[in-house]
KOLROGU-586578 format. One record per residue (C-alpha): z, x, y; residue in one letter. Coordinates in steps of 0.25 Angstrom, whole numbers, plus 5000, padded with zeros to 4 digits. Last residue first. Example, Ala and Ser with C-alpha at 12.3 -4.5 7.8 and 13.67 -1.06 7.14 Angstrom:
// residues 2
<r up="5029" east="5055" north="4996" aa="S"/>
<r up="5031" east="5049" north="4982" aa="A"/>
//
This chain:
// residues 224
<r up="5055" east="4930" north="5042" aa="P"/>
<r up="5042" east="4922" north="5037" aa="G"/>
<r up="5034" east="4925" north="5024" aa="Q"/>
<r up="5023" east="4933" north="5029" aa="W"/>
<r up="5014" east="4937" north="5017" aa="L"/>
<r up="5013" east="4948" north="5012" aa="F"/>
<r up="5024" east="4957" north="5019" aa="T"/>
<r up="5021" east="4971" north="5024" aa="N"/>
<r up="5029" east="4984" north="5023" aa="F"/>
<r up="5033" east="4997" north="5029" aa="S"/>
<r up="5041" east="5006" north="5020" aa="R"/>
<r up="5056" east="5011" north="5025" aa="E"/>
<r up="5062" east="5006" north="5012" aa="G"/>
<r up="5054" east="4997" north="5005" aa="L"/>
<r up="5064" east="4993" north="4994" aa="Q"/>
<r up="5070" east="4982" north="5003" aa="S"/>
<r up="5056" east="4975" north="5004" aa="R"/>
<r up="5058" east="4971" north="4988" aa="Y"/>
<r up="5059" east="4957" north="4992" aa="K"/>
<r up="5045" east="4958" north="4999" aa="L"/>
<r up="5039" east="4960" north="4985" aa="T"/>
<r up="5035" east="4948" north="4978" aa="N"/>
<r up="5033" east="4936" north="4987" aa="E"/>
<r up="5033" east="4942" north="5001" aa="S"/>
<r up="5023" east="4953" north="4994" aa="S"/>
<r up="5026" east="4967" north="5001" aa="L"/>
<r up="5015" east="4976" north="5007" aa="S"/>
<r up="5020" east="4990" north="5008" aa="V"/>
<r up="5014" east="4998" north="5019" aa="V"/>
<r up="5006" east="5011" north="5015" aa="A"/>
<r up="5008" east="5025" north="5015" aa="G"/>
<r up="4999" east="5026" north="5003" aa="L"/>
<r up="5010" east="5034" north="4994" aa="R"/>
<r up="5021" east="5024" north="5001" aa="D"/>
<r up="5013" east="5012" north="4997" aa="A"/>
<r up="5011" east="5017" north="4983" aa="L"/>
<r up="5026" east="5019" north="4981" aa="K"/>
<r up="5029" east="5005" north="4986" aa="L"/>
<r up="5019" east="5000" north="4976" aa="C"/>
<r up="5026" east="5007" north="4965" aa="P"/>
<r up="5039" east="5001" north="4969" aa="Q"/>
<r up="5033" east="4986" north="4971" aa="F"/>
<r up="5025" east="4986" north="4957" aa="Q"/>
<r up="5034" east="4975" north="4950" aa="R"/>
<r up="5036" east="4968" north="4964" aa="A"/>
<r up="5021" east="4967" north="4967" aa="S"/>
<r up="5017" east="4965" north="4980" aa="Y"/>
<r up="5017" east="4979" north="4985" aa="C"/>
<r up="5003" east="4978" north="4993" aa="Q"/>
<r up="5001" east="4991" north="4999" aa="V"/>
<r up="4999" east="4993" north="5014" aa="D"/>
<r up="4990" east="5002" north="5021" aa="L"/>
<r up="4989" east="5003" north="5037" aa="Q"/>
<r up="4978" east="5009" north="5046" aa="N"/>
<r up="4969" east="5009" north="5034" aa="C"/>
<r up="4957" east="5018" north="5037" aa="G"/>
<r up="4959" east="5030" north="5028" aa="A"/>
<r up="4959" east="5034" north="5014" aa="A"/>
<r up="4956" east="5020" north="5010" aa="P"/>
<r up="4965" east="5013" north="5000" aa="V"/>
<r up="4958" east="5010" north="4987" aa="L"/>
<r up="4966" east="5019" north="4979" aa="S"/>
<r up="4979" east="5012" north="4982" aa="A"/>
<r up="4972" east="4999" north="4977" aa="Q"/>
<r up="4982" east="4997" north="4965" aa="F"/>
<r up="4994" east="4994" north="4975" aa="P"/>
<r up="4987" east="4983" north="4982" aa="Q"/>
<r up="4981" east="4987" north="4996" aa="I"/>
<r up="4982" east="4984" north="5011" aa="S"/>
<r up="4975" east="4990" north="5021" aa="C"/>
<r up="4977" east="4988" north="5036" aa="F"/>
<r up="4965" east="4991" north="5045" aa="I"/>
<r up="4969" east="4994" north="5060" aa="P"/>
<r up="4958" east="4991" north="5071" aa="K"/>
<r up="4944" east="4996" north="5072" aa="P"/>
<r up="4937" east="4989" north="5062" aa="Y"/>
<r up="4923" east="4993" north="5059" aa="L"/>
<r up="4926" east="5007" north="5053" aa="Q"/>
<r up="4937" east="5005" north="5046" aa="R"/>
<r up="4931" east="4992" north="5040" aa="L"/>
<r up="4919" east="5001" north="5036" aa="L"/>
<r up="4929" east="5010" north="5030" aa="Y"/>
<r up="4935" east="4999" north="5021" aa="F"/>
<r up="4921" east="4994" north="5017" aa="D"/>
<r up="4918" east="5009" north="5012" aa="E"/>
<r up="4931" east="5009" north="5005" aa="L"/>
<r up="4925" east="4997" north="4997" aa="S"/>
<r up="4929" east="4982" north="4997" aa="Y"/>
<r up="4934" east="4973" north="4986" aa="H"/>
<r up="4948" east="4979" north="4982" aa="A"/>
<r up="4951" east="4985" north="4995" aa="F"/>
<r up="4948" east="4973" north="5002" aa="F"/>
<r up="4956" east="4964" north="4993" aa="H"/>
<r up="4968" east="4974" north="4994" aa="D"/>
<r up="4970" east="4972" north="5009" aa="D"/>
<r up="4962" east="4975" north="5022" aa="V"/>
<r up="4970" east="4971" north="5034" aa="Q"/>
<r up="4964" east="4971" north="5048" aa="I"/>
<r up="4970" east="4975" north="5062" aa="G"/>
<r up="4973" east="4969" north="5075" aa="D"/>
<r up="4968" east="4956" north="5071" aa="G"/>
<r up="4958" east="4946" north="5078" aa="H"/>
<r up="4945" east="4953" north="5072" aa="R"/>
<r up="4951" east="4954" north="5057" aa="A"/>
<r up="4940" east="4945" north="5051" aa="E"/>
<r up="4929" east="4953" north="5059" aa="A"/>
<r up="4932" east="4966" north="5053" aa="V"/>
<r up="4934" east="4960" north="5039" aa="L"/>
<r up="4920" east="4954" north="5043" aa="E"/>
<r up="4913" east="4968" north="5046" aa="D"/>
<r up="4918" east="4972" north="5032" aa="I"/>
<r up="4911" east="4961" north="5026" aa="R"/>
<r up="4920" east="4950" north="5019" aa="L"/>
<r up="4916" east="4944" north="5007" aa="G"/>
<r up="4926" east="4933" north="5008" aa="R"/>
<r up="4931" east="4935" north="4995" aa="Y"/>
<r up="4931" east="4951" north="4997" aa="Q"/>
<r up="4938" east="4949" north="5010" aa="P"/>
<r up="4951" east="4943" north="5003" aa="S"/>
<r up="4960" east="4944" north="5015" aa="Q"/>
<r up="4957" east="4952" north="5028" aa="V"/>
<r up="4971" east="4953" north="5034" aa="W"/>
<r up="4969" east="4953" north="5049" aa="V"/>
<r up="4980" east="4961" north="5055" aa="V"/>
<r up="4988" east="4955" north="5067" aa="P"/>
<r up="4998" east="4967" north="5073" aa="M"/>
<r up="5012" east="4960" north="5076" aa="L"/>
<r up="5018" east="4960" north="5090" aa="G"/>
<r up="5022" east="4945" north="5091" aa="Q"/>
<r up="5010" east="4942" north="5100" aa="R"/>
<r up="5001" east="4950" north="5092" aa="R"/>
<r up="5004" east="4942" north="5079" aa="A"/>
<r up="5001" east="4929" north="5087" aa="A"/>
<r up="4988" east="4935" north="5092" aa="Q"/>
<r up="4983" east="4938" north="5078" aa="A"/>
<r up="4987" east="4924" north="5073" aa="A"/>
<r up="4980" east="4918" north="5085" aa="E"/>
<r up="4967" east="4925" north="5083" aa="R"/>
<r up="4967" east="4921" north="5069" aa="Q"/>
<r up="4969" east="4907" north="5073" aa="M"/>
<r up="4959" east="4906" north="5083" aa="A"/>
<r up="4949" east="4912" north="5073" aa="E"/>
<r up="4953" east="4902" north="5063" aa="S"/>
<r up="4959" east="4908" north="5050" aa="V"/>
<r up="4949" east="4907" north="5038" aa="K"/>
<r up="4955" east="4921" north="5033" aa="R"/>
<r up="4965" east="4926" north="5044" aa="V"/>
<r up="4973" east="4933" north="5035" aa="D"/>
<r up="4983" east="4940" north="5045" aa="L"/>
<r up="4991" east="4953" north="5043" aa="F"/>
<r up="5003" east="4953" north="5052" aa="V"/>
<r up="5008" east="4967" north="5057" aa="V"/>
<r up="5021" east="4972" north="5063" aa="K"/>
<r up="5032" east="4966" north="5055" aa="F"/>
<r up="5045" east="4966" north="5060" aa="D"/>
<r up="5051" east="4953" north="5054" aa="S"/>
<r up="5051" east="4948" north="5069" aa="S"/>
<r up="5035" east="4951" north="5069" aa="R"/>
<r up="5033" east="4942" north="5058" aa="I"/>
<r up="5041" east="4931" north="5064" aa="D"/>
<r up="5034" east="4933" north="5078" aa="A"/>
<r up="5020" east="4932" north="5070" aa="M"/>
<r up="5026" east="4920" north="5064" aa="V"/>
<r up="5029" east="4913" north="5077" aa="G"/>
<r up="5017" east="4917" north="5084" aa="N"/>
<r up="5009" east="4910" north="5073" aa="L"/>
<r up="5016" east="4898" north="5074" aa="S"/>
<r up="5007" east="4888" north="5079" aa="Q"/>
<r up="5008" east="4879" north="5067" aa="R"/>
<r up="4994" east="4880" north="5063" aa="S"/>
<r up="4994" east="4894" north="5067" aa="A"/>
<r up="5006" east="4897" north="5056" aa="Y"/>
<r up="5001" east="4890" north="5045" aa="Y"/>
<r up="4986" east="4895" north="5047" aa="W"/>
<r up="4991" east="4909" north="5048" aa="I"/>
<r up="5000" east="4908" north="5035" aa="Q"/>
<r up="4988" east="4901" north="5028" aa="P"/>
<r up="4979" east="4913" north="5031" aa="Q"/>
<r up="4990" east="4923" north="5027" aa="S"/>
<r up="5000" east="4931" north="5037" aa="L"/>
<r up="5003" east="4945" north="5032" aa="W"/>
<r up="5015" east="4954" north="5035" aa="T"/>
<r up="5015" east="4968" north="5041" aa="G"/>
<r up="5024" east="4980" north="5043" aa="N"/>
<r up="5039" east="4977" north="5040" aa="P"/>
<r up="5047" east="4990" north="5039" aa="A"/>
<r up="5055" east="4993" north="5027" aa="A"/>
<r up="5070" east="4996" north="5029" aa="Q"/>
<r up="5075" east="5011" north="5029" aa="A"/>
<r up="5079" east="5011" north="5044" aa="A"/>
<r up="5087" east="4998" north="5042" aa="A"/>
<r up="5094" east="5005" north="5029" aa="A"/>
<r up="5097" east="5018" north="5037" aa="D"/>
<r up="5103" east="5010" north="5049" aa="L"/>
<r up="5112" east="5002" north="5039" aa="V"/>
<r up="5117" east="5015" north="5032" aa="L"/>
<r up="5119" east="5021" north="5047" aa="A"/>
<r up="5128" east="5009" north="5050" aa="A"/>
<r up="5136" east="5010" north="5038" aa="A"/>
<r up="5138" east="5025" north="5040" aa="L"/>
<r up="5143" east="5022" north="5055" aa="G"/>
<r up="5152" east="5010" north="5050" aa="V"/>
<r up="5158" east="5020" north="5039" aa="A"/>
<r up="5161" east="5031" north="5049" aa="T"/>
<r up="5167" east="5021" north="5059" aa="A"/>
<r up="5176" east="5016" north="5049" aa="T"/>
<r up="5180" east="5031" north="5045" aa="A"/>
<r up="5183" east="5034" north="5059" aa="L"/>
<r up="5191" east="5022" north="5061" aa="S"/>
<r up="5199" east="5025" north="5048" aa="R"/>
<r up="5201" east="5039" north="5052" aa="C"/>
<r up="5206" east="5035" north="5066" aa="G"/>
<r up="5216" east="5025" north="5060" aa="A"/>
<r up="5222" east="5036" north="5051" aa="V"/>
<r up="5223" east="5046" north="5062" aa="G"/>
<r up="5212" east="5052" north="5071" aa="L"/>
<r up="5220" east="5065" north="5073" aa="G"/>
<r up="5213" east="5073" north="5063" aa="K"/>
<r up="5198" east="5070" north="5060" aa="R"/>
<r up="5196" east="5060" north="5048" aa="C"/>
<r up="5187" east="5066" north="5037" aa="R"/>
<r up="5177" east="5056" north="5030" aa="L"/>
<r up="5175" east="5058" north="5016" aa="G"/>
<r up="5163" east="5066" north="5010" aa="M"/>
//
């Protein structure tokens, strides 16, 4: 429907009104687009990345970069990382307003018992168990972890593991949407499970614009 100009405005007034209306509509569209942008949730730092930043005394700097990209959580792989370095990585995250969560990577290869998973997460404010855990540990193991671990538990699965998700106990669930070919079905699964979408920095981060208002993780951190 066209814009009708009120009597008495004249030609110049009508043009000004039309211009103002067009600017207002454009601004509204920009705001709507901004509101629909996906929300960064978490990103991972691998064992080599922690060593790299710690050896250069730049853990504070990388945590600041992660926070400036609007992430809220940093998942830390602390395998074979010294006690002092684990503590410093967690403290650096907290100083920048991030939640440090210990990512217990490949516990099956190390034969970790549930109490040992709890011990590995001692410097974090949460623990993450991923697809390796759900492939090799039972639901009884998970519920024992829930019983022994008082802090938040972050669960991460591959799409084919949807049936393995515990009925309760995950404070946050993410689905690893790392395949470009299966990206859309993975998004639908994440929606059904109420899960965060985890993106691969190599394969699917480029499809971030397709997420709408979904929350997402990035594996791994690749810098600003």
